[in-house]
C-alpha positions in Angstrom: 14.5 -41.3 -130.7 16.4 -41.9 -127.5 19.1 -44.6 -126.3 17.7 -47.4 -123.5 19.6 -49.2 -121.1 19.9 -53.0 -122.3 21.1 -54.3 -119.2 23.8 -53.6 -116.3 26.2 -56.5 -115.3 27.6 -57.2 -112.2 30.4 -59.4 -110.9 29.0 -60.7 -107.5 30.9 -63.7 -105.3 28.0 -66.0 -105.6 25.5 -66.3 -108.1 23.6 -69.0 -106.5 22.9 -66.3 -103.6 22.1 -63.7 -106.1 19.4 -66.0 -107.5 18.2 -66.9 -104.7 17.6 -63.6 -103.2 15.4 -63.0 -106.7 13.5 -66.0 -106.8 13.0 -65.5 -102.7 11.1 -62.0 -104.0 9.0 -64.0 -106.8 11.1 -62.3 -109.4 12.0 -65.0 -112.2 15.1 -65.4 -113.2 17.1 -67.3 -116.2 18.9 -71.0 -115.6 22.3 -70.4 -115.0 25.1 -70.8 -117.6 28.4 -72.2 -117.2 31.0 -71.1 -119.1 34.6 -71.4 -118.7 35.8 -68.0 -117.6 32.7 -68.0 -115.3 29.0 -68.9 -113.9 26.4 -66.5 -115.0 22.9 -65.8 -115.5 20.1 -63.3 -116.6 17.4 -61.2 -114.9 14.8 -59.0 -116.0 11.2 -60.7 -114.6 10.1 -60.8 -118.3 10.2 -56.6 -118.8 12.5 -57.9 -122.0 15.0 -54.9 -121.1 16.9 -53.2 -118.5 17.8 -56.6 -116.9 20.5 -57.6 -114.9 23.1 -60.0 -116.1 24.7 -61.3 -112.6 28.5 -62.8 -113.3 30.4 -64.9 -110.5 34.3 -65.3 -112.0 35.8 -69.3 -111.7 37.6 -69.5 -108.3 41.4 -68.5 -109.2 40.7 -66.4 -112.2 42.1 -63.1 -112.9 40.2 -61.2 -114.5 42.1 -58.6 -117.1 44.9 -58.7 -114.9 43.0 -58.0 -111.6 42.4 -60.4 -108.5 38.9 -61.2 -108.1 38.1 -59.5 -104.8 39.5 -56.2 -107.2 36.3 -56.7 -109.7 32.8 -57.4 -107.6 30.6 -54.8 -108.3 29.2 -52.9 -111.7 31.3 -54.4 -114.4 29.4 -52.0 -117.1 26.1 -51.2 -118.4 24.9 -52.3 -121.5 23.4 -49.5 -123.9 21.0 -49.9 -127.1 21.6 -46.9 -129.9 19.8 -46.7 -133.1 22.8 -46.5 -135.1 26.2 -47.2 -133.3 28.5 -44.5 -135.9 26.0 -42.0 -135.1 26.2 -42.7 -131.3 29.5 -42.0 -131.5 30.0 -38.7 -133.3 27.0 -37.5 -130.3 29.6 -38.2 -127.7 33.3 -37.4 -129.3 33.0 -34.1 -126.8 33.0 -36.0 -124.0 35.8 -38.2 -124.0 34.6 -41.6 -124.2 37.4 -43.8 -125.3 36.7 -46.4 -127.8 38.0 -50.2 -126.2 40.0 -51.9 -128.3 38.3 -55.1 -128.5 35.6 -53.1 -130.3 36.9 -54.0 -133.6 36.2 -57.3 -133.2 32.9 -57.2 -131.7 31.5 -54.2 -134.1 32.3 -56.6 -136.9 31.0 -59.8 -135.7 28.0 -58.3 -134.0 27.3 -54.3 -133.6 28.6 -53.8 -130.7 31.8 -51.6 -129.2 32.5 -51.1 -125.8 34.1 -47.7 -124.4 35.9 -46.8 -121.2 36.4 -43.1 -119.7 39.0 -42.5 -117.0 38.2 -42.4 -113.8 34.8 -44.7 -114.5 34.7 -48.0 -112.4 32.7 -49.5 -115.4 32.7 -49.9 -119.2 30.0 -49.1 -121.5 28.8 -51.8 -124.2 27.2 -49.8 -126.9 24.7 -52.4 -129.0 23.1 -51.1 -132.3 19.8 -52.4 -132.1 17.0 -49.8 -133.6 13.8 -52.5 -132.8 14.8 -52.6 -129.1 14.9 -48.3 -128.9 11.7 -48.1 -130.7 9.7 -50.3 -128.9 11.3 -49.7 -125.1 11.2 -45.9 -125.8 8.6 -45.4 -123.1 8.3 -48.8 -121.7 10.0 -49.3 -118.3 12.6 -52.0 -117.4 13.5 -54.4 -114.6 16.4 -51.4 -113.6 14.4 -48.4 -113.4 17.1 -45.8 -112.9 20.4 -46.0 -112.1 21.6 -42.3 -110.1 25.8 -41.6 -110.2 26.8 -39.8 -107.8 27.2 -36.1 -108.2 30.5 -35.5 -106.9 32.5 -38.5 -108.8 30.4 -37.7 -112.4 29.5 -34.7 -114.5 26.2 -34.6 -115.8 27.6 -33.6 -119.0 29.2 -36.7 -119.3 26.3 -39.3 -118.2 23.3 -37.1 -120.3 25.5 -37.2 -123.2 24.5 -41.0 -123.1 21.3 -40.0 -124.1 19.1 -42.5 -121.3 16.7 -42.7 -119.7 17.5 -44.6 -116.9 21.0 -43.7 -116.6 21.2 -40.2 -114.2 23.4 -37.8 -111.8 21.9 -37.0 -108.2 23.0 -35.2 -105.2 24.2 -38.3 -103.6 27.2 -39.6 -101.7 26.8 -43.0 -103.1 25.6 -45.0 -106.3 21.7 -45.8 -106.2 19.3 -48.4 -108.6 16.3 -48.1 -108.4 14.8 -52.0 -109.4 10.3 -52.7 -109.3 10.0 -49.5 -108.2 12.7 -50.9 -105.0 15.6 -48.2 -103.9 19.3 -50.2 -103.2 22.2 -48.3 -102.7 24.3 -50.2 -105.0 26.3 -50.7 -102.4 23.3 -52.2 -100.2 22.3 -54.1 -103.2 25.9 -55.6 -103.7 25.9 -56.8 -99.8 22.5 -58.0 -99.8 23.3 -60.7 -102.3 27.0 -61.6 -101.4 
C-alpha cells in the first residue's frame, strides 16, 4: 500500500491574510486556533486529505533558535504511512535522520519526525493505515508538490513512496492545489 500526503505545514506572516485569500476563492477553511506560541488554521476544502496547515508565530517568538524572518515558508510535510517501523526500514539507505523529539511523539501518537541535512523542511510520519487505504487513489487538496531537481535527487523523494511528491526539472518549487499551479514562492508571496 502506498503512503499519502497527509498535510503540508507553512509558516506565514499572517494567518488572517491567508484565510481571506482562500475564502475569497470560495474555499472552506477551519476557524483560526490561537495557541500559546502561534495562531493557525487548516484548509483542505473538505477533501479529508493533503490539506495545508498555516501557522503564524506570535510576535517576538524565536522558532527553534531562528528569528522569525528565517523560518517563513515550508516547515514540514506530513505523510500518512501504514506502518512506521516498516517505513523507516525502507528509507534507511537514503539517510533521512530520526529527530530526537520522535521518542516522545511515537509513544504518545504514533508519529515520528525526520530531518535531512540540506533539506529545508522536516517530515512528520504518521502511522495511519486507514487513511492510507481510504485515500490511496483519491486526490487531496494539494495534488502535487514538485521539488527542484538541482536541490533534491530522485532517490530521496522517491523513497517516501507518495504520488504527490515529485522531483522535476525546474529551478523552483511548484505546488498544484486543486488544479491551480503556483511556485511555492508565488503562493507564499501572494498570501502574505
